[in-house]
C-alpha positions in Angstrom: 0.3 0.2 -0.1 0.9 3.6 -0.8 2.5 4.9 2.1 3.8 8.8 2.2 6.6 10.2 4.0 6.9 13.8 5.1 10.2 15.7 6.0 11.8 19.2 6.4 9.8 20.7 9.1 10.8 22.5 12.1 11.3 25.7 13.6 12.0 29.0 11.8 12.0 32.4 12.1 9.0 34.7 11.1 10.2 35.7 7.3 12.6 32.7 6.3 12.2 29.5 4.2 11.6 25.8 4.6 10.8 23.4 1.7 9.1 20.1 2.8 9.4 17.1 0.7 6.6 14.0 0.2 8.4 11.0 -0.7 6.6 7.8 -1.4 9.9 5.3 -0.8 9.4 1.8 -3.2 6.1 3.3 -5.3 5.5 5.9 -8.0 3.7 9.3 -7.5 3.5 9.4 -11.2 -0.2 9.3 -11.4 -1.6 10.8 -8.0 -2.3 14.1 -8.2 -0.4 15.3 -4.8 -2.0 17.7 -2.0 -0.5 19.8 0.7 -3.1 19.9 4.0 -1.8 21.7 7.4 -3.8 21.6 10.8 -2.6 24.1 13.1 -4.1 23.6 16.9 -7.3 23.9 17.7 -8.4 24.7 13.8 -9.8 22.3 11.1 -7.5 20.9 8.1 -6.8 23.4 5.7 -6.0 22.6 1.8 -2.6 24.8 1.1 -1.7 23.6 -2.2 -2.0 20.4 -5.0 -0.2 19.5 -8.3 -1.7 17.5 -11.0 0.3 14.8 -12.5 -1.0 15.0 -16.5 -0.7 18.7 -17.0 1.6 20.2 -14.1 -1.6 22.2 -12.8 -0.9 23.8 -9.4 -3.7 25.2 -6.8 -2.9 27.4 -4.0 -5.0 28.5 -1.3 -5.2 32.4 -0.7 -3.4 32.6 2.4 -0.2 31.0 1.0 -0.4 32.3 -2.9 2.5 34.1 -3.8 4.7 33.1 -0.7 4.5 29.1 -1.3 5.3 26.9 -4.5 4.8 23.4 -5.0 6.3 21.0 -7.2 7.2 17.7 -8.3 10.6 15.8 -9.8 8.9 12.4 -10.9 12.8 11.2 -11.5 13.0 11.7 -7.3 9.6 10.4 -7.0 9.2 13.5 -4.9 6.5 16.5 -4.4 8.2 19.4 -2.8 6.5 22.6 -0.9 9.0 25.8 -0.7 7.6 27.9 1.7 9.3 31.7 1.8 7.8 34.5 3.8 6.5 32.4 6.6 4.2 34.1 9.1 3.7 32.8 12.6 0.1 31.8 11.1 1.5 29.4 9.3 2.6 27.2 12.0 0.9 23.6 11.7 1.3 20.2 11.0 1.7 19.8 7.3 0.6 16.4 5.6 0.8 15.3 2.3 -1.4 13.2 0.4 -2.1 11.5 -3.1 -5.1 11.5 -5.1 -5.6 8.9 -7.8 -8.8 10.4 -8.7 -7.7 13.8 -10.4 -4.9 14.0 -12.8 -5.5 17.9 -13.3 -6.0 20.2 -10.5 -6.4 23.3 -13.3 -10.6 23.7 -12.4 -10.2 23.4 -8.6 -11.6 25.8 -7.1 -11.5 24.4 -3.1 -9.3 21.9 -1.7 -11.4 21.3 1.1 -14.5 20.4 -1.5 -11.9 17.5 -2.6 -10.5 16.2 0.4 -12.3 12.8 -0.1 -10.2 12.1 -3.0 -7.2 11.7 -1.0 -6.5 8.2 -0.2 -3.4 8.3 1.4 -1.8 10.5 3.8 1.3 10.5 5.2 2.0 11.1 9.2 3.0 14.9 8.9 5.7 17.3 9.8 5.7 19.9 12.3 6.5 23.6 11.0 6.6 26.1 13.3 7.2 29.8 12.8 8.5 32.0 15.8 11.0 34.5 16.8 
């Protein structure tokens, strides 16, 4: 069964950067759309960004647009989330998830409306933005 492993979280000062990675040891992610979600203490799960596999389409939540960049390296079987200009409100556990039902995210308007399409989830990695 597909297992996702996130890495790259940590403690960073406001304005700093982190790059999260999502890998699937022993499996290929070539035919999955991959999404990043986050959950802060006491808050619900929020869709952050996702990337399709057929056209490289991407989606970003308004809260991270212009600061975060999602990308995938099929040769390394890894999806990345580059997070720049981090804010304290970005503090959360970040999860990657795999969606086999969707090849493109070009027409997506909300990740939360499609969360049921994500069949596989990682364990999460903590991101803390604090001075």
